C-alpha positions in Angstrom: 14.3 -16.9 -0.7 15.9 -14.6 -3.2 15.0 -11.0 -4.2 13.9 -10.7 -7.8 15.4 -8.2 -10.2 14.0 -5.6 -12.6 14.0 -8.0 -15.5 11.6 -10.5 -13.6 9.4 -7.6 -12.3 9.1 -6.2 -15.8 8.2 -9.6 -17.3 5.6 -10.4 -14.7 4.2 -6.8 -14.8 3.6 -7.0 -18.5 1.7 -10.3 -17.8 -0.6 -8.4 -15.4 1.1 -8.5 -12.0 1.2 -4.7 -11.8 -1.4 -2.6 -13.5 -0.8 0.1 -14.6 3.0 -0.5 -14.8 5.6 2.2 -15.1 8.7 0.7 -16.8 11.1 3.5 -16.0 11.9 5.3 -12.8 10.1 8.6 -13.0 11.8 11.2 -10.8 11.9 14.7 -12.3 9.9 17.1 -10.0 8.1 14.2 -8.3 8.6 11.7 -5.5 10.1 8.9 -7.6 8.0 5.9 -8.8 8.3 3.1 -11.2 10.6 0.1 -11.8 13.9 0.1 -9.9 16.8 -2.4 -9.8 15.2 -4.8 -7.3 11.8 -3.3 -6.7 8.9 -1.3 -7.8 8.1 2.1 -6.4 4.3 2.4 -6.3 2.2 5.6 -6.4 -0.5 6.7 -4.0 -3.8 7.5 -5.6 -5.9 10.6 -4.9 -8.3 8.9 -2.5 -7.6 9.5 1.2 -9.3 8.7 4.5 -7.8 11.2 7.1 -8.1 10.4 10.8 -10.1 13.0 12.8 -11.5 12.9 16.3 -14.4 15.3 15.7 -16.9 12.6 16.8 -14.7 11.3 19.7 -14.4 8.0 17.9 -12.5 5.1 19.5 -10.1 3.1 17.3 -11.0 -0.5 17.8 -9.7 -3.0 15.2 -12.4 -5.5 16.2 -15.2 -3.1 15.8 -13.9 -0.4 13.5 -16.0 2.7 12.8 -15.5 4.8 9.7 -16.7 7.8 11.7 -13.2 8.5 12.7 -12.2 9.5 9.1 -13.0 12.1 6.6 -12.8 11.2 3.0 -10.9 13.4 0.5 -10.2 13.1 -3.2 -7.3 15.5 -3.7 -3.9 15.9 -5.4 -2.4 16.9 -2.0 -3.5 15.3 1.3 -2.6 17.2 4.4 -2.3 14.9 7.5 -2.8 16.7 10.8 0.1 16.6 13.4 0.6 13.3 15.1 -2.2 11.7 13.1 -2.5 9.4 10.1 -4.3 8.8 6.8 -5.2 5.8 4.8 -4.8 5.7 1.0 -4.3 3.2 -1.7 -1.9 2.5 -4.5 -2.7 3.6 -8.0 -1.5 0.2 -9.1 -3.5 -3.0 -8.8 -1.3 -6.0 -7.9 -1.7 -9.7 -8.7 1.0 -11.7 -6.7 2.2 -15.0 -8.1 1.8 -18.2 -5.9 5.5 -18.6 -5.3 6.2 -14.9 -4.4 5.9 -12.8 -1.2 6.1 -9.0 -1.4 7.5 -6.8 1.3 6.9 -3.1 1.3 9.2 -0.3 2.6 8.4 3.4 2.8 10.1 6.0 0.6 13.1 7.7 2.3 11.8 11.1 1.0 8.8 10.8 3.3 10.7 9.1 6.2 13.1 12.1 6.2 10.1 14.3 6.8 8.8 12.2 9.7 6.1 10.5 7.6 6.1 6.7 8.0 4.4 4.5 5.4 3.3 1.0 6.6 2.0 -1.9 4.5 1.8 -5.5 5.5 3.3 -8.1 3.2 1.5 -9.1 0.0 1.0 -12.8 0.3 1.1 -15.4 -2.5 -1.9 -15.1 -4.8 -3.2 -11.9 -3.1 -4.6 -9.3 -5.5 -6.0 -5.8 -5.2 -5.1 -2.2 -4.6 -2.8 -2.0 -1.6 -4.1 0.0 1.3 -1.4 2.4 2.5 -1.1 3.8 6.0 0.7 7.2 6.3 1.6 8.2 9.9 2.6 11.8 10.5 4.9 11.6 13.5 5.7 15.3 13.5 4.0 18.1 15.5 3.3 19.9 12.1 0.9 19.2 9.3 2.4 17.0 6.6 1.6 16.7 2.9 1.2 13.5 0.8 1.3 13.9 -3.0 -1.2 11.9 -5.0 0.1 10.1 -8.2 3.7 10.2 -6.9 5.8 7.5 -5.2 4.8 6.3 -1.8 6.6 3.1 -1.1 8.8 0.4 -2.6 7.7 -3.2 -3.1 10.4 -5.9 -3.0 9.5 -9.3 -4.6 10.9 -12.4 -2.8 10.7 -15.8 -4.5 10.1 -18.7 -2.2 12.2 -21.9 -2.3 9.1 -23.7 -3.4 5.4 -23.1 -4.0 3.3 -22.6 -0.8 0.8 -25.3 0.1 -2.0 -22.7 0.9 -2.1 -19.3 -0.7 -4.0 -16.2 0.3 -6.6 -17.0 -2.4 -6.9 -20.6 -1.1 -7.6 -19.3 2.4 -10.3 -16.9 1.1 -8.4 -14.0 2.7 -10.6 -11.1 3.8 -8.8 -8.4 1.8 -8.7 -10.4 -1.4 -9.6 -8.3 -4.5 -9.9 -5.0 -2.6 -10.4 -1.9 -4.5 -10.3 1.6 -3.1 -9.2 2.4 0.4 -10.1 -0.6 2.5 -10.8 -0.2 6.3 -10.0 -3.0 8.8 -12.1 -6.1 8.8 -12.7 -8.9 11.3 -14.3 -12.1 10.3 -17.1 -12.7 12.7 -17.1 -16.0 14.6 -19.8 -18.5 13.6 -22.8 -18.5 15.9 
């Protein structure tokens, strides 16, 4: 596998891989976003699901209840201490069949104790990427909408995969908005 440069990312983005696409690194007065040398810094949208335990919900990935979240559409999301929020990228991604995408959090947030987690974007996956922001501090933490949240690195496989995410009918294919955990129910 090799990491793909800005020239390849730009070429593919202009063909629809990243929409909307910011061709230059925007950084004045904001947490940076846009095309970088070997990656793309995506923005977080203004849609957030903030974890709350008002209803004494239990977090169960096999039987997830949305009652543990409050929805907010805002320019600045405040995550309570030692809590987390879900959000999504502003950008919609369409990953080529011979590419795997790895995501890393922005150092600006990491230096504040805010961790961004995203699982890899598999070959032929598409959608808005759901972002997980963990506030590891004992203080409230701010996330700024429409600014940089994480960097995507594009890795080209040595060959084309036999079965892509699209071929497998992946459960998060084509997601829009902030998508909560899903489990495919076993056949009866």
